[in-house]
N, C-alpha and C positions, 0 to 999 in steps of 0.2 A: 616101358618095360612091362606096362600090365598087358596081361593076357587077353582080358575081357572088353576093357575099354567101354564099358557100358555108358559111359558119360552121366549116370544117376547123380542128384545134388548130394552135399553133405548130409550124413546123417541118415544114410542107406544101409537097410539090413539086408540087402540082398546078397547071397552065397557069392556070387562071381564078382561083387565089388568088394567082399571079405577076403577072397583069395588074391584079388588085385592087391589090396592093402599089405597083406601080408607077405606077396614077392616082392612089392616095391620095399618094403622096410627092411626086409631081409639083404637086398641087394645095395641099399642105404648105408647100412649099418658094416656090412662085412666086407664088400669090395675093396679089393688094393691096389687095383687099378683105374677105376672110373672116378674122375673127377665131381660128375655130376649124375643126377637120375631124375625121371620123368616121372610124377604121380599120375594116378588114374583119371584125373580131369586134363592133362596135358600140360601141366607146369611145370619147367625146369627148375630144379632146386640142388644144391650142392650137396655130396655125398658128405659122411663123414672122412673118410680118407681125404676128400678136397677140402674139407675145413681143417685138417691136419695140416696139409701142404700148404694152404695160404696163409695160416700163422706163423709156421716157419720160415716161410718167406718173407712174411713181415717182420718178425723179429730179427732175421739176417739184415734185413735192409735198414732198420731202425740202429741195431748194433753198427752197422757201417757209417750210416751219417753221424752215429753220436763220436765215434773215432776221428772220422775226418773236423768233424766240429772241434775237438780237443786240439788236434793238429792246428787247425788253422787259429785258433784262440792263442796259442802258443808260438805261433810264427807272426802274428800279428803284434803280439806283446814284445816279442823281441825287436820287433822292426821300431816299436814305439821307443824301447830303451835305447837302440842306437841313434833314433832322433833326436832323442833327449840329451844326449851327451853322456850316458851312464857306459862302463866298460865293465865285461863281466871276467872275473879273476878265475873263476873255475868252481869246482863242488868242494864242499868244505872238509870233505874226506881226503881230497888229494893236497892238503896245505902242508904246512903253514903259510898262510898269505900274509903281506903286510900291506896294509890301506894306505897307500902314499898318498892319495887323493880322496876327496868326499863322493867323487863320482864312481868310485869301486865297488863292486857288491860280488858275494859269492852266494852260493847255492846249498841249501841243505832242506832233505826231507821235501823236495820239490817246490820249495818257498825260498825267496830271494830275499836278502839282506843286505842292509848298508850300514855305515857308522851313524849313531844317533847324534843328537846335539851337544851332547856331554863328554863324547870321548875325542879326543884331541887326534889329527891323521897324525901317520905313523904307526898306528895300533897294530901290531902283530897277534894273528889269532894262537893260542896255545897248543892245540894241537887236533887230531884229528877225529875222536872219537865223541860219543853222546855225552860222555861225561866232561871233557873239557869243553863241549858246546854248550854246557848248561852254565859254565862260568863266562864264557864267549859272549853269549847271548845278551848277557847284560849291558854290552855295549854297542848292540844293534838294534835296529830298527825293520820292521815289516816294509816292505814296498807295495805298492798299489792298493788296492781295497782291502788285502789282508791285515792291513794296519788298523782298520776300523773294526773289523771284526775280531782283532785280538784282544784289543781293547774294551769292545762289548763283553769279551769272555771274562776279561780281568776286573772289572769294576761292578759293584752292589746297586749303582745307580746308573745303568746305562744311557738314560734320558737326560742325565744333564751333559753327555757329549754331542745333544744335536739341541741345545739352547732350553732344556729342563721343560719342554713341552708337557711332558707326562709326570707329574709330582708324585703319583701316587699317595695321596694323603689318605685317602679311603680305603677301606678293606675291598677286597674283590673281588667277595661274594656277599649280598645282602638279601634279607626274607628270613625265614625261619626262627632261627633264636637270635640271627643279627638284627642291625638295624635295619629300616624300611627305605624304600625309595626316598620318600620326603626329606629324610635327613643325610641319605647319601647325596644328593645332588648338590650339597654344601660344600663338597670336599674333592678336589679333583683327582681326576684318574679314571681308569675304567674297569668295569664291574658285570659281574654275570647276576641274575635276577632269580631268586625261588620265588615266585608270585604269592604274597599271602592278603588275606581279605582287605581290602581298603587300598591295596597297591594298585597304580594305574597297570596296564597290560603291556609286559616287557618280557624279554629273555636278556639282555642286554643292554650296556649304555656307558657311555663316557662324559665325564666331565672337564671343561678346560676353561683357561682364562688365566686370571690375576687373582691375587689375596681378597679382592673386593667384588671383582664385576666378572661374573662366570656364565658359561651357557652349556646345557646339558642336552646330550640326543638319547633317546630311548627305542629301542628297536623291539617290536613285539614278534609274536612267531609267525606272522606273515610276511615279516619284512617291512612293516609300516613304520613310520616314523613320527614321535611325539617328541617336541621342543620345550625348554625350561630356560629361564633368565634368570639371574641374580643380581641384581643391583644396589651397590652400597651394602652387600652382606644380606639383603632382604629381597625375597621371592616377589618378582614383578611378573611373571609369567608361567601358566604350568599347562601342559597338557595340549599344547597346539598343536593340532591335527593338521595334515594338509592333504587334499582330493587325491584318491589313485585312481587308476585306470587298471580295470580289468579284462581281459580278453576271456569269452565263455565257453570257447570251446564250440559255439554254434557258428555255421557260414549262411550268409544269403547271399546269393546273387554273386559269389567270390568275394565275399568280404567279410571279415569276422564279426560278429555283434560284440560289441563293449559295453560295459557299464562304468559309468563315473561313479565313486562313493564319495560321500563327504561326511567322515566321522569327526565325530567332537567328544570335548572332554565326559567321561562316564558314558559315553554313547559309541564307543568303539566297535563295538559288534555291528555286524552287517544286520542282524534282526532290528538292530535299535536305530539304525541310518538309512534315512533315504538317499536316493540315490537317479542317476539317469541314464536311461536305456537306449544305446544308439543301434539302431539295424539299419539295412537296406532293403528296400522294396524293389518290386518286381520290373519297376523303371528305370533303376539304379540310382535313385532318390534316397538319400536317409529320411527314415524315421525317427522320431525322439520321442520318448515315453518317460513320464514320471513313474519310478519303482517305489513302492509302498516301503515302509520299514519291515510290515509284514511278509516276511518271506515265502515265495511259492515252492520252492526249491531252495538248494545250497547255492544253487548259481545266482538266484534272483532274478531266473529267466522266465518269460510269460508263456503262461499255457492258456487253452480257450478259453477255460472258466475264469481265470483271472482279470482277463481284460475288463475295463472299466469297474474294477472291484480293488485290486491292489496295484493296478496300472493303470497310468491316466496318460492319453496320449498328447503329446504336446504341439507337433508338426504333422499334420495329417497328409495324406498324400494327393489331396487337392488344394493345399494350401498354395501360396505362393511358389514355393520351392518346385512343387512337381507342376503347377499350373501355367507356370509360363514357358514351359517345355511342353506342354501337352494342349495345345490353343486349336481351335476350330479355326483353320486358316487356310489361304491359297485355295478358294473356292466359292462359288462354281468356277470353271475354265470358261464357260461356255457363256457369252453376253446373253443375258434375258432383255428382250425386246418389250416386254411387260412386265407389271407388278407381278412378282409370284411370293410365295409363302413358303418357309422352311421351320421345321421342328427343331428347336434349338434343345429343349433338356426337360424332363419332368423331375417332380418332387413328391414322393409318397409321404405323405404328412401326418400319417397316423401315428399315433403312441405320442410319448412324452420326449422333451428335448427340443433344442433348436434345429429349425431346418432350413435357416437363413442359405440363400446361395445369391454371390455378387459376384458379378463380372464386369470387363471392358468390352464393349461392342465397338468395333471400328467398320465403317462402311464408306467405299470408294464413292467416288463421283465421276460419271462419264463424261459430264458437261465442261470441267476443269480441272477435273483429277485432283480435287480437294476431298481428302478424309474428312467424316464427321465420327465423332467419337463421343460414345456415351457411358455412363455409369448404371449398369441395370442391377436391382436389387427385388430379389423376391422375399418375402417373410410370409411363410404361409399360417402362421399362425390361428389358430381359432378359425382359420378360411372353412372346416367343414359346419361351420354353425353361420357362416356368412350368409346375408340375404342376396338376393338374386345381383349379380355383379352389374356394373352400369359405370357409364363415365363420372358420374358424381362420387361414386365410392373405391374406382378401382387403385387409386393412389393409396389407398389404404394398406394393400398387400404388395402392389407391382410398383414401383417407382423407376423412371428412367430421368435421367438429369443429363444435360447437355454439356460436357466438360469444356467444351469452348465453341465460339460463334462460328460458323461456316458460311462464305461464299460460294454457297452450292448452287445456286440458281433456279434450285427447285421451288422455292417458297409455298407454293401449294401443298396442302399436308397430305394431299391422296399421292404426292411424289415424293415424299420424305419417309425416310426409314420408321418404322414404328415397330413395339412389340407390346404382343397381346396375350393373355390370359384366358385360358380354359380350366373353370373348376368343377372338378367330377367329386362331388362330396360322399357319392355312396361305394367308390373305391379308394377315398381319401387320396386321390392324385390332382396336383397342378398341375397343368400343362403350357409350356411358355412357347409360344411361335412367333418368327421375326418376319415382318412383310418388308421386303425388299423392293425399291422402286426401279422402274426401269433401266438398265445399264448402270445398275448398282454394283459394281465389282469389287473384287477385292475385299471380302469381307472376313474381319477373324473376330472371334468371341473368346476372351481369356478369363478364366474363373479366377478370383483373387482370394475368395473364402468361399468355403463349402463347408459346412457347420456339422454334418454327417455325410461322407461320400457314401456310406451303403443304402442311401434313400434316394440316391440323385443319379439320372441315368441322360448322359450327353449323347447327342445324336453327331458324334464326329463325322461318321463315315456319309451322312444324309448331304451335308453340303460339302463334302469333299466330291461325291458322286454326282451332285448336280440332282438331288433326290428332292422333290416339290410336292405338296400338299395339298388338297383342297381348303377352303376356307372350312374350318369346323364348325358346328353350332354352338352357340352361345360365348361366342370369341369376343372379348373386350377389350381393345388396344389403351395402353395408358402412354398418351404422347408424352415427348420429353419435354421436360421443364426447362426454360432457359437461364444460365446460368449467367448472372452479370459478372462482366471482364470489361480490361479496359480496351479491349481490342474492337468489340462489337456492340455490347450493350453497356448502356451508360445509365445511370440512375442521375435523373434530373432533380432539380431545387425542389419542386413539388412533389417529388416520390415516386413518380414515373422512371419505368426503365423502359428506353428508347433503343430500337437498333438502328444503331451509327457507324455505318462502314465508312463514314469520311471523318474528318477532326472535328471534335466539338470543342468551341471557345466558349470561355467562362468569361461574364462580362460583370465586373461590381464596381460600386464607388471608392471601396478601398479592398484591394484584396488579402490584406494581411489580418482584416476581421474576420472572425469564423475559419481561419485558414484550413484548420484541419478536417473541416467539413467540406470545403469546398478543394481542395488535393484530393478527397476521397480515396484516402489511404495509399497515396504516392501515385495516383493514376494520372492526376493533373500536375504541371509545373506552371510556376510565374513565369510571365511572359513580360510585363511591365506593370505600371501604376494601378491599369486597368483592368487587366485580364490574366486568364490561366489557360491552358489549352493541354490537350493529351497528347499520346502517340508522338513525341518527341516536335511537335510543332511549335512550340510557345513562344521561342525567339524569333522564327520567320514571320510571324503575324503579329503588328502593332495596331493598338486601341488608342485613340483620342480623343477628348470629350471637350470639343472647342466652345459648345455653348450649352446652357442647362437643357438638359433631356436629348442632347443629340451626341452621337459616338459614331465616330468613323471607325471602320475597320478596312483595314490594308493587309496585303499580301497574302489573299484568298478570296474566294467566290461563293456565294451562297450555293449550297447543293441544290438539285431540282428534284431528288426522289427523296423517300420516306419522310423526311421533316427537313424545317428550316430553321424555326425559332419556338424556345419555350419561355414565355414571359416570366417576371419573377414574381412570387406570390406574397412577399412580405413576411418576414420573420417574427418582428417584433408587434406588428400589428398598430406602432403607434409612431415611430419616427418617419415612416415611411408612407403613413395614410393608411385608410382601408383598399385591403384589395377587393375587383381584379386589378390590373394593369393591363396596359394596353402596348403594345410593341408594333410600328408601322416599318416598314421598308420604303425610305423616302427617295431612294435614288442608289442606282449599279451600275458600275464602270467597271472597267478591265481590272481584274486584282484588287478591286475596291467596294465599297458599299457604303450608304450610311443608313442608321435607324433613328427612331423617336420613341422616347419611352413617356407614355402620358397615366396619368390618374382616371380614374374612372369618370370624373369630371372634365376629361379633356385638357387639363393644363399639363404642360410640359414640365417632369422633374428628374432629378438626377436619381440615380439607383444609389439607394443606401448602401453602406458597407456590409450590413448583414445579410444583404438579398443580392441576388444574381440572375443573369437570364442566360440561356443557353443557346448557340447557334452551331447551325451544322453546316459546315464550310467544307471546300475543297482546295486546299492549299494551292498556289498560285507555282 
């Protein structure tokens, strides 16, 4: 329709745009043939004539559907009457009619009537007019739902017809000069509220129940509900609120932000009630915030200035939810034939607040494909004031803990994964590096706690693209601390923790003495009167005590690697003599061997029940 079609945006004061607007408006209002028109920006819109035509078509369609529905209801009702055994006599005006059976009925003013229970069969209508019908109707009863509607109309207490659910014992309006909510909730019935000072928030309510026990619901202007309870005529609960969920009207990444409110008695207003905001970040993961009762706007929606003041983040984008999906993983794809160094992440530790970063590091093993898993934790607190970092103090800031033992075959620390720290106090920056041994494939680093994501930089793409770095100056490694587990590292009776890839047999004079210590929190199981063993091997190994100080172990052989025997140290220091004790291997056969236990003086002696010795064996 537009003559010039300049395409200028809304608000343009150009004369050509004003001409186009006037031309289009004239066409849209006055055309009697066109259903649509096109504005100066090219958008198609319905004309006034088009809207009139659409309205008339819709009204005609609705009228037709309404007529068809009425006809359908009439047909279905007639079918129901026929299937129910009723017989239609005719319209009352065409009578008189005699009711020779109770299944006969007549029609008057589009309603159907049959004999009521008090009228005998054989009744004959007295006429065909409204005057005669006024007399005859006392012998009739309305059929279908009209009966109940008519009875509702003719009674002053319609609730009595449906079990007296609503007794209407109290007034329908309270507040102002009437009674308060606190008085009204003791009487059944529904009511509106004209809220007075001291009244709970509400616009309407209902009380239901029996004479002594009642419940009340009160709804406020926002549609929120409070409940009350009366037990034995006494108020037992009041103003019990339920959490509510609000849509904010703000959308992030396709999902609407929502607020959960927790109102309580006396704090029904959102200005007095804290809440939780649920939003969706750019990764498609929800962020959850605590919303302060001090509103920043009507919706309680956060603004940039409100963060950390009126709203506090509960679940951050680098906490478990996101981090488990945002993992440095599947890299590098090229085997490294020699040791290489990767940059894992940086932390800017300036300012206040926690800057802790922790995560799970998993490194594959080319030798036998066993992964090694470590917990890496950096706490850079006060790192700016730290002395020169070294092997003696690095563990104060950077800890690496082996989460399980590994049969890696790497043994040599130079061939073991290591995590190191470079401290740059001038720039308040802590830099974390990973030293990867040769053929150490399938790296993954999964952050599980990032206290402040805004100060952390993860180098995801470097590992993914096999970008290595040279060893930086001042790099200090924090080597993994071993974690005592039932599989590889076992605590001995003298307190040592020994690497034990085989089975450990625990020999004692009486296994039940100090049993909780010998079981090592369930790692060991009792195998007989003189021994326990780990790794489920207790019952396949036997230990006998044929003579003083002599023990025969069967069903296994001593291991030839790492260690063989850890002698007892003497728990009480009295009954078993004075340590140290010696253990000698006096014979070895196939799947059996014999040991002797002696005091420092060389005398054979049985192991006291409070003590034990440990043997490193390979089950048969």
